[in-house]
Structures are given as C-alpha cells and as structure tokens.
C-alpha positions, 0 to 999 in steps of 0.5 A: 508727390508732384515734382517740377524740374524747370529750366533743365537740359533734357536727353530723352533717349528718343532718337537722340533728342536733346531739349536745350531748355525744358521743364519736366512735370511729374505727377505721382509716379509718372511723367505728365509733361515735357515741354519748353513752355511753362504750364499751370502745375501744382507741385510739392517739390521744385528743382531748379534744373539750370546747369543740369542734364536730365536723362533716364535712370541707368538700368543695371541689367546684371548684378549680384547685390548681395555680394558687396561684402566681398568687395576687394576680397579677391583680386588678380585671379581668373574666374574659376579660381576666384569662384572655387577658392575665394567666393564660394567657400565664403558664400557657404557661410552667409546668413540672411542678415549679411545679404540684407546689409550687403543689398542695402550697401549695393543699392545705396552705391547704385542710387548715388551713381545714377542707377534706378533699376537692376536685375539681380541673381543671388541667394536670400533674395527675400532680404534683397527685396526687404532692402528695396522697401527702404531704397525704393529702387526698381528691380527684377529679382531671381534666385540663383539656381544650381545643383545640387538641388534635392527635390528642386527646393531652390526652384520652389524657393524661386516660385515662392518669391514670385507668388509673394513679391511679383509686382509688389512695392507699387509695381517696382518688383518683378521676379525671374528664374535664375539658372546660374550657368551651364557649368552649375546645372544640367539638362534635366534641371534646365528643362525643369526650370523651363517647365515652371517658367512657362507655367508662371510666365516668368522671365529667366536670367542666366550667365552665358559664355563668360569664359573660353573655359566655360565653352570648352568644358561645355563642348566636352560635356555635351558636344554643344555650346552653352547657347545650344544647351540652353536652346535645347532645354527650352530656356530661350522660349522664355524672356531671357537675360544672358549675361556676358556673352564674351565667347558667342559664335556666329551660330550662337548669335543667330540663336539668340537673335531668333529668340530675342534674347538680351545680352548684357555686357559687363566690361569691368568684371570681364576685364578684371577676371581676365575673361575677355571683352565682348565685341559689342559692335558684332552683337549689335550688328546681329540686331540683338538687344545689348544691355549693360551691367556691372556684375557684382562689386566682388568682381568689379569692385564698384557698381557705377554704371557711369564707369561701365559706360565709359569703359565699354565705349573706350575699349570698343574703339581699340580697333575702330573709332567708329565702334560703339558711339556715345549714343549707342552705349547710352542706349545700352545703359538705359532703354536697352536695359529696360527692354532686357527687363521687359520694362521698355514700355514703362522706363528707359526713355523720358516720355510723357506717360512713362514712369518717372525714373529720372536722374539729374547730372551736374554740368557746372564743373570743369569736366563738363566745360565747355559743353560742346556735345552733351551726349558725348559728355556722358561716356567721356566726361562724367564722374560719379559725383556729378549725379545730384538728383535721383527720382524713382517711380516719381519719388525723389530718393536722392536730393542734391547728393543726399539720400532721402530714405537711406542712412548711409552711415548706418549701412556702412557700419553694419555692412562692415560688421557683417563681413567681419562676422562672416570671415570669423564664422565657422 
C-alpha cells in the first residue's frame, strides 16, 4: 500500500527535529520521502494530517501479552506474594487458547494507544505469534525459561520458535531467549542458554534487579549480584534486554555499560508492586541505553506507553526538575526501544528509507491547546484517546480510531470467556 500523509506536523525523533508542516510519502513498507514540498506520488490512501502530529510508533521493550487475562486479578501486594499466591497458580492452568485471546487483547490495546512494536516473554508463544498474524504488529518473542526444565525441554521449545518463526510475517517477527530471572534459574542453566544463544546468534531477554529481595537473596545464594551472575554465565555476551533494573549498583551499571546491555524502565508496574522506582538519570549518565516498557497488564493493569511516558517523566522530577526531560523520555519510548530490540536501523525514527511504523496524534482538542511546545505536549498533555492512526510496516492498521484487521468485540468476548473458564479449570 502507498500512503500519503499531508500537511502534518512531524516529530522525527532525530536530534529534536520538528517539521511544522510536512508530507510523508510511504511506498509499500518504507518511508519514501519526508518533505515540506509536494511531489508527484501515486497513492492508495491519503490522510489529511492537519491538526495531527506524526511520530514514530512506540516500542514497548518489556511485556507479557499473554497475561492480560489477569488484569485487576490481584492488587495491593508486593511482587513475590503476587507471583507465588496469585499469578503462578493460575498460570499453571493456562491452555494455548487462553494465551491466543489474551495476546490479541493486549495487541489491540497497544495499537490503540500507539505501540507498534514490543518485546515479549511468556509461554505458548506460538499463540502470540498466531495473534500477530491478525494484528500486524512487530515483535521480539521469547519463551520464558525457568527451572525445572527436564532435558532442557523449554530451551528446545525456544530454539524451535527461532527455527520456525525468525524473520517471519514480512520480517516483523524476531525470536530471543527468555531466561526469566536469577531467582527462577541457576548458573548451569544460564550457561546452557548462553551456549545456544551464541550458536544461533539469538538475543536474550531477562528480568534484572527488580526488587531488593531479589538482590538480597542472590547475594545469599551466590555472593554476587544478579548482574554479576548473568555476566559470569556469559549472558551479556549476547544482545540483551534487562527489564526493571531498579536496584543496580554502580558496579552493576559498569558491567551493563561494558556489554552494551539495554535496561528497560517499567514505572507503573514497579510502583504498583511496591518494587521501587528506577533512577533514570543515573542510568542515562552511565551511557546505558534506557528503553521503556509496560510489563504486563496483570501488574500494570494497562498497556499504554503514553501513561508510562508521563509517569516516568513526572516521578523522575521528584528531586530535580531537570531530570528526564520530555525529549529524553520520548527517546526511551521510541529510538531507544528500537535499539534494545536491535531494530534501530529500521524503526524508532522517521527517516527516509526506514520502515513506516508511524502514529498520528490528534492535536485538535482542549488538552493540546495552545500548542506552545509539541515535544512537551506528548508526556504532559496527551491522552490515550488522542492516537488516531497507526501504521506498521507501511500497513494502516488503525484508521481514524478504528481497527482495520481486528474485531474488537470478538476479542473482548472471547478474552472474558477464556478467563472465566480458566478460573473454573481444575
């Protein structure tokens, strides 16, 4: 499909560039031209961009889309109680169909709030990939790897995902290894994962220093921090996404910087589970790539990157108004997320030749009036409902606040039914 977006304000996410009145020409899956001039261009779809802001789609660099059935299921407890008493017992009852509808539910929510790409870790990931065939989103998929794993069956399942789906669906799908966390694995298991990650040149997605308890227990178990354990086992020798990182020491940050590990901030989940709050400025000052994620809608309760952008920025300013300025937090949600997924040469900014992952935000409303600073308006003034158009890989998937490929009512109905069956399942 060839698409023309004309007369639109454009935030390219390249050095803070804002084009006040421009045109974006999309040819097939790529951005062909960004210009203030009119050019001769044959298009299948024209979008009048007046009163809209075009920017790169958000990259949710850490989530678990199959967990959306657990939304509002367990609140007001800390992480380990939440996992041990509520989530894990219910997860043991999951079947493939549950994860399929949960994945579609999550993907619909992400699209309508401006997310075009995500990094996921869960189970029944073939069902998440099946859902992606409908939603048309871009994703890095990893199978959650935990002990007990007899004969490394889970590792083999992760490798099978890679062999079957890597670079599938027009290149929108990539596969990573997903060793869950230091408290659900051991050193031998991590070393085995590293061996195969190197063999297949696969990236790795982990949880890291999410809570004080995780760090304390790790020190008792190994006399090392979680970061030191992962380093010893060779995990960071592979391209790695490390989610949370709330309790990273200066030594830990030095290790992550050395290996170019991307840290993913998940503000809502960390606050809601009373895990703490990442000092973003401290991480950025160490020259570490800092991305943004929502975690799951079980611990966050929604998957809006707009909310995460706002929350991260505001809470970071608690001690200093100069902390995490608007443009810096937008980078976390776009180009830094793309870097975390190894896709920064393809997405994360609006540039000619890059893939067309673009969202249009409605500015014609009270919350964006007057338009004094378009960059500031995104973390401080934008609502979820302002996302009006979403283009992924050059394909219009959300057209004037309506899904093109997804049946919203069907998804809601089947997701609700799946959860009720799950609760009653023995």
